[in-house]
BAZA-788824 format. One record per residue (C-alpha): x, y, z; residue in one letter. Coordinates in pm, 1 decimal. Each point is the difference from the previous one (the first is absolute). Layout:
<<X Y Z> "A">
...
***
This chain:
<<1591.9 659.7 589.2> "X">
<<-330.0 -16.1 -203.7> "X">
<<-367.6 -9.0 143.9> "X">
<<-208.0 -241.6 -257.6> "X">
<<-368.2 -22.8 -2.7> "X">
<<-30.9 -363.3 80.4> "X">
<<-294.1 -205.1 -144.9> "X">
<<-151.5 -266.0 261.0> "X">
<<194.0 -274.7 -201.3> "X">
<<307.0 204.5 105.0> "X">
<<-79.5 61.7 350.7> "X">
<<-48.7 -367.8 33.2> "X">
<<353.8 -82.3 -195.4> "X">
<<181.9 233.7 281.6> "X">
<<-224.3 -108.5 292.7> "X">
<<285.7 -175.9 165.3> "X">
<<176.6 319.4 4.8> "X">
<<-270.9 204.1 65.1> "X">
<<-83.7 -247.5 304.7> "X">
<<393.1 46.8 166.4> "X">
<<-23.1 361.1 -6.0> "X">
<<-350.8 -23.9 179.7> "X">
<<98.2 -272.3 248.8> "X">
<<344.7 178.6 59.0> "X">
<<-238.3 360.7 -2.7> "X">
<<-279.4 -140.4 275.3> "X">
<<210.8 -279.4 169.5> "X">
<<-235.6 -307.8 -136.9> "X">
<<62.6 -329.4 135.5> "X">
<<-15.3 -265.9 -320.7> "X">
<<-373.2 -55.8 68.6> "X">
<<-96.2 330.5 -18.9> "X">
<<182.7 14.9 -307.8> "X">
<<-199.0 -254.0 -182.7> "X">
<<-289.8 169.4 124.4> "X">
<<117.5 309.0 -145.7> "X">
<<69.6 -199.1 -296.1> "X">
<<-339.5 -98.9 -113.6> "X">
<<-162.7 326.0 105.7> "X">
<<213.4 194.2 -235.8> "X">
<<-71.2 -266.7 -276.3> "X">
<<-372.9 151.0 73.9> "X">
<<61.5 314.1 33.4> "X">
<<213.6 -10.6 -373.1> "X">
<<-326.6 -121.5 -183.9> "X">
<<-215.7 298.8 156.8> "X">
<<-170.0 295.6 -216.3> "X">
<<207.7 299.7 -21.2> "X">
<<317.1 -202.0 69.4> "X">
<<341.1 196.7 -10.9> "X">
<<332.1 -171.7 52.2> "X">
<<308.9 161.3 41.2> "X">
<<365.8 -118.7 6.0> "X">
<<335.4 166.6 32.0> "X">
<<312.1 -196.6 -177.7> "X">
<<322.3 48.1 50.1> "X">
<<124.6 -157.7 -278.7> "X">
<<-241.4 -328.7 44.0> "X">
<<18.7 -2.4 368.5> "X">
<<-265.3 127.1 174.2> "X">
<<4.6 281.2 185.8> "X">
<<-338.1 112.0 129.4> "X">
<<-396.1 -34.6 -94.4> "X">
<<-295.0 161.9 35.5> "X">
<<-376.0 -95.2 -123.1> "X">
<<-361.6 113.3 69.0> "X">
<<-348.8 -85.5 -170.2> "X">
<<-309.7 141.5 16.7> "X">
<<-214.9 -79.5 275.4> "X">
<<-281.3 -147.1 74.7> "X">
<<-318.4 -96.8 246.3> "X">
<<56.1 -397.3 122.3> "X">
<<379.2 37.6 -13.4> "X">
<<152.6 -83.7 315.0> "X">
<<197.7 313.6 34.2> "X">
<<-284.5 223.9 -84.9> "X">
<<-259.1 -173.2 243.4> "X">
<<221.7 16.6 292.9> "X">
<<78.7 397.3 -84.0> "X">
<<-376.5 78.5 -101.5> "X">
<<-105.5 -139.8 404.3> "X">
<<309.5 254.0 144.4> "X">
<<-138.5 301.6 -165.6> "X">
<<-271.0 222.6 46.8> "X">
<<-280.9 64.2 -234.6> "X">
<<77.6 293.8 -147.6> "X">
<<379.9 -99.7 -53.4> "X">
<<-120.9 -323.5 -152.5> "X">
<<-192.1 218.9 -274.4> "X">
<<308.5 226.6 -30.6> "X">
<<285.2 -261.6 -60.3> "X">
<<-165.6 -375.7 6.4> "X">
<<-321.0 13.1 -175.3> "X">
<<126.0 132.0 -323.7> "X">
<<233.9 -109.1 -255.9> "X">
<<355.7 -25.8 195.4> "X">
<<351.9 -85.2 -60.9> "X">
<<119.1 -250.8 296.1> "X">
<<375.0 82.0 0.4> "X">
<<70.8 -347.4 159.8> "X">
<<347.3 -61.1 2.5> "X">
<<357.5 200.8 -34.2> "X">
<<338.0 -157.3 106.2> "X">
<<329.0 75.4 -67.2> "X">
<<357.6 -256.5 32.5> "X">
<<197.7 136.7 310.0> "X">
<<282.1 14.9 -240.5> "X">
<<-210.6 277.6 -215.3> "X">
<<-154.1 183.6 304.5> "X">
<<74.3 366.6 43.3> "X">
<<34.0 68.5 -359.6> "X">
<<-306.6 140.3 -86.4> "X">
<<-164.3 -331.1 -170.6> "X">
<<-310.0 7.6 269.4> "X">
<<-105.9 311.3 -98.2> "X">
<<22.8 -105.6 -392.2> "X">
<<-175.6 -276.9 29.2> "X">
<<-263.1 193.4 168.9> "X">
<<-33.1 232.4 -241.9> "X">
<<12.8 -206.5 -326.0> "X">
<<-270.1 -217.2 173.0> "X">
<<-251.8 256.3 23.6> "X">
<<119.4 193.1 -302.4> "X">
<<-300.3 28.8 -232.3> "X">
<<-239.3 -191.1 191.2> "X">
<<-367.9 57.6 -64.3> "X">
<<-181.6 -56.0 352.3> "X">
<<-9.5 330.1 204.3> "X">
<<151.8 -135.4 317.8> "X">
<<225.0 -228.8 119.4> "X">
<<45.1 -180.6 344.5> "X">
<<272.8 -190.1 218.8> "X">
<<29.7 -186.3 317.4> "X">
<<369.2 65.9 152.0> "X">
<<137.3 -106.5 332.5> "X">
<<-17.8 265.1 260.9> "X">
<<319.2 -70.4 92.1> "X">
<<175.2 15.3 -345.7> "X">
<<141.9 306.5 6.3> "X">
<<176.9 -1.5 -380.3> "X">
<<-328.2 -69.1 -145.9> "X">
<<-202.3 260.1 182.7> "X">
<<264.7 257.6 -98.3> "X">
<<-57.4 -81.7 -343.9> "X">
<<-322.0 -14.5 -16.2> "X">
<<-61.1 328.5 181.6> "X">
<<242.2 186.3 -218.3> "X">
<<-163.3 -151.2 -339.1> "X">
<<-341.3 145.4 180.3> "X">
<<-178.9 -288.1 208.7> "X">
<<-201.1 72.5 264.7> "X">
<<-121.4 -219.0 338.6> "X">
<<-357.6 -108.1 -87.9> "X">
<<-32.8 -272.6 310.6> "X">
<<229.2 -44.8 256.6> "X">
<<106.8 -340.9 205.5> "X">
<<-178.7 -222.8 -289.8> "X">
<<66.9 -349.9 99.8> "X">
<<3.3 -266.5 -252.9> "X">
<<-65.8 -256.7 275.7> "X">
<<-33.5 32.2 368.2> "X">
<<293.4 36.8 182.5> "X">
<<193.2 102.4 -316.4> "X">
<<210.6 287.6 -51.6> "X">
<<-160.7 338.9 -84.9> "X">
<<-42.6 176.4 -341.8> "X">
<<-93.4 293.6 -134.1> "X">
<<-226.0 -5.4 -300.0> "X">
<<86.7 281.5 -212.3> "X">
<<-126.2 202.9 -304.3> "X">
<<109.7 206.1 -264.5> "X">
<<-202.0 167.9 -284.7> "X">
<<108.9 -32.0 -321.0> "X">
<<-47.6 209.4 -271.1> "X">
<<144.2 256.2 -257.9> "X">
<<299.8 53.4 269.5> "X">
<<71.4 -362.6 91.5> "X">
<<222.6 -152.6 93.3> "X">
***
């Protein structure tokens, strides 16, 4: 198993496999997968993009990616509205890394791969903080993030009315990260 840093082009080449893993992890329907495909293609072009592929030979075992967040982006604006002004200044209204996706295929879970992808994604980032959202009922992901030093910033965050609740989490980056 090896983790490789992937260019946006490599991420696009692996996109069908990325979407299969993502769809299984999140229970997506085909129309939702197509929507996610378009979103990911946009994400791969963002400033500060970093993508990682965990490869078992040529088989994709997992992936992770993120980028430098900026005002005007969908996620940024939603999270901005959910935060109090002081929290916005501390976490959002400065350079920050948006830890967008991390998923491991079912056959490769419980082997430490998620933690390795997490650490590699944050390694060497220049932003002082990182942010992510995670479903409040996603206990495996929450356990990983808590072990890695993330803290809850916003509870019951929702991307849409009636949608599932998420946590907005933050992590201070620096000499001792990931």
